[in-house]
C-alpha positions, 0 to 999 in steps of 0.5 A: 150797832152791836160791837161784834157786828161792827167788828165783822163789818169792819173786817169785811171792808178791810178785806174788800179794800185789800183785794182792790189793792192786790188787783192794782199792785199796791203795797197795802202794808205801807199804804194802810199804815200811811192812811192810819197816820193821816187820820184825825177827827179834826175839821178839814180846812181845805179840799183838793179834788183832783180828776185825771179824766179817763184814768182807770186801773188800766191806765194806772198799771200802764203808767207804773210800767211806763214810769218804771216804779210805783206812781205817787198815787199808788200809796194813796189808793183807798177804794173804787167808785162806780161811774154809770149815769142816770140813763146809761151804763156808760157815762160821759164826763158831764154826767160823771162830773155832775155826780161827783160835784152834786151827789146826783146822777144825771143823764149824759151831757147835762151839767149840774142839772137833774134829768128833770131839768132842776139846777143842782147845788155843787160841793164848790158852792157849799164850800163857798157858802161856808166862807171858803175860797174856790178854784178850778184848774184844767188843761181843757177849756175851763168851760169843758164838762168837768170844770163846768159842773162845779160852778154852772148849770146848763142842760147841755155841756156844749153850751160853753158860752153860757158856762163861762159867765156862770163861773164868775157869777158863782165867784170862783176865785181862781180860774186857770185853763184853756177856753179864751174864746168863751170869755169875750172882752166885755166879760173880762172887763167885768171880771177886772172890775170885780177884782180879778187879775187876768193872765195869758202866758205861763210866765205871768203866773209867778207874778200873779201870786200876790193877787186874791182872784185870778183868771188865766186863759192860756189857749183859745180852746184846749191847752196843748198836750204835754208832749207838745207843750214845749212848742207853746208858752203855756204853763204845766198843770203842776205850775197852775196847781201851785199858783192856785194853792198859793192864792187860795191859801190866803183865805183863813177860812180855807178853800175848795180846789178842783184840778183836772188832768183833762187830756188823759181822756183826750189821748184815750179817745185818740188811742194815743198811748204815749200822749196818755202816759205823758199827760198822766206824768204831768198829772202826777207832777200836779199831785206832788204839788198838792201833796207837798202843800197838804203835808205842810198844812196838815188840815188839807184833804186830797181826793183823786178820782178819774171820772170814767175809763176812756178807750178801754185800754188794756195792759198787754194785747194782740194775743201776747203775754207781754207788755212793752210800754218802754216803746212809749218812752221814745215817742216825742209827739202826739199822733195829731202832731205827727199827722200834721207833719205829713206831706199832702202826697203822704210820701214822708209817712215813714220818715215822720213816724221814725223821727217822732217815735224811733220806730221803723214802720213797715210798708203795710203800716205806711199804707194803713196811715195813707188810707186811713180816714184819720191818719193820726189814729192810724199812727197811734194804733201802730205805736200802741201795737208795738207797745202791746197796749190794746184798745176796745173803743174810741169812747168811754167804757163803764168799768169801776175807777180807782179812788185815792185819798190823802190827809185827814178824813181820807179813811172815809173814802175806803171801799167801793163807792157810788160816784155820788158819794164823793161830794157828800164825803168831802162835805162830811170831812169839812163839816159843812152843810151839803144837801140838795133842796127838793 
């Protein structure tokens, strides 16, 4: 490319990236300087790919207001990515995850399988082929769509029973999350023979740091939302991330680790803005663990990308030029938990909502909860309206999603990308072979 043309292309890319930063309120003089300081031409040894499921620019903006200052991720913003799947403008987690794991667009519901039914190789498998260790961490079942796409191939995301053994067949070294029901005793016995330590409570994680292979299954199905986690013995996402890093770092050849904040998405489906903000906070704590590791290691690339937007969350709403996110700081339980505390005759709705949200609900709002098919969503929508957080769907939407990066080769992720670009760029950073066979 001629020098003059190259300069023009670089200038356009810089302006485009600056525009993205302006839209979401990032101080680009700081973030671009930080990105430049991270750049080097050396080989990336480790990749930590972090997925805040369902997290869009609206979530990022609301979380900034909720926190009261910029989030840890704000200074890492480098671009955006497109999320549509092979068969629709609005993706699900299976198709979006497949794109980010394999570099191939597929149909909604399919796990690392092409629309034609071909099994697809993943970036995790490519890293393992290069001698690296691997790990999967999630607050959903570990066999749920996003973690599943990195180490299994099934036609339907619902086939979690067949996903579980594939995680072991693909020799994933660290497996932490929920989903104990999908790992029968015979599978766990085989895992022990193959050298895995197996734990089931958060207190066991520190003891497990000496092992090289670990399975932690902390709930029968999905783990508890962060708002309700204190009622359990489950570890936080940050604790699981820290354990995974300690174990995987023993491999001198490096590692690939995927960490998912699964329940930001679940909160969006339920229109539970407080749940979303608390799980965003839990995800940020995990990001901070990864950043601490990367800053010390200096050979680690962190890439962060939500897979899609969930719920069509807005910043402000209901015809007002305002947002009152501070309302959410007083919420101490999910809508699901509050609904579970309501009497069969629904006589205590007002008291329950007051106890866990500090809000005085009106008689009209009480009637909405009493007559709702899903009282939990009715409660959540009352709280959201008080916080001026709007919703357009109980499913996903097709908007572009923020892309964050830190460490060597982070500059590769600047600009607007297809979600299929992400594994190719991670492979380029690690200087490993990654190409789908025909």
